[in-house]
C-alpha positions, 0 to 999 in steps of 0.5 A, a space after each residue: 489457527 490465526 493469531 488474535 489481533 490487538 488492533 481490532 475494528 473496535 479499536 480502530 473505530 475509536 480514532 476520530 473521523 475527519 469531518 472538516 471541509 473538502 481537501 485538495 487531492 494530494 495536498 494540491 500536487 499536480 495530478 498525472 493525466 491520461 497521457 502520463 498513465 498511457 506512457 507508463 502502460 506502454 513502457 510496461 508492455 514493452 518490457 513485459 516478460 517474454 511469456 506474456 503473462 502479467 502478474 501483479 504483486 500486492 503488498 497492502 491495500 491492493 490485497 483487500 481492495 482490488 480494482 481489477 479482475 484476475 484469473 489466479 491468486 497465490 502467495 508470493 515472495 519478493 527479495 530486495 524490498 520490504 514494507 515500510 511507512 515511508 510516504 508522508 505527510 499526507 493531507 488528504 486520503 487518510 490524513 489531514 492538515 491537523 493529523 497528517 498521514 504516513 503511508 506504507 510502501 515497498 522500500 529497498 532492502 530485505 524481503 516481502 511476502 504478499 499476494 501475486 495476481 495473474 491478470 487476464 492476457 486478453 484484458 490487460 489494458 482494461 485491468 492495468 490502467 485502473 491500477 496505474 491510475 490508482 497507484 501513480 496519481 501525481 506527475 511526480 509520484 512517491 511510487 514507480 511502476 516496475 517489474 520485480 523478481 519474486 517467487 511463488 510456490 510454482 516457481 520464480 515469477 516476474 511481477 509488476 510492483 509499485 515500490 517507493 521512489 526515493 527521490 520523490 518529495 514525499 519520501 521519508 526515512 529515519 523516523 523513530 518507531 514512536 513517531 510512526 506509531 503516533 501517526 498511525 494511531 491518530 491520522 484521519 482523512 476523507 478516506 478513513 484512518 491509517 489505523 483502519 488501513 493497518 488493521 485491514 492489511 494485517 487481517 488480510 495477510 494473516 488470513 493468507 497465512 502471511 505473518 509480517 512481523 513488523 506489521 504485527 508489532 505495529 498493530 500491537 503498538 498502535 492498539 496500545 496508543 489508541 487505548 491510551 489516547 481514546 479510552 472506551 
């Protein structure tokens, strides 16, 4: 039986939507171009696993908003990485100048359970390039594309992941829990709110029997903060 979430769709909908003027993508940072993305694809293909299979490890929105086709989906576990709200402070996407957003990424240390998708070997460029464009938007990106070691019920796998790049200008660490909760409960931008992002991520993890204790605590605290800030 699935746990009952506190951060329901009704709670998340209480956060005021962004209704301001159009915002510059990424706060005006220099966008990556097709040559940049093609170079990433070429590097990944040159270092792909020897068996030719390409598995993608998804820990957040790629689970519930995929933009690729796949032939297999299974729960996976990677060591050495954990979910953290460590990319800030967004002034586009799910944040704005008045309510900047704090995005989740894979940071070093610990472990993470997520979803592994095996991509069709005959359509790798067709499926991988949209993911690369989506995850690596900028010349200097907050994330990097790399192969990660992990496990599924069928055994060990090498999977493509997009962990955080700690040298990036938008990497943040050492935030207090209260600071993180405040951002998640208030930030909004042209693509929605961080409360919606958190709720969707936890909901889809739980639906696959993946219980992330950190995210579960965050949704409890964010729901309490929303209730205090935006009473029904």
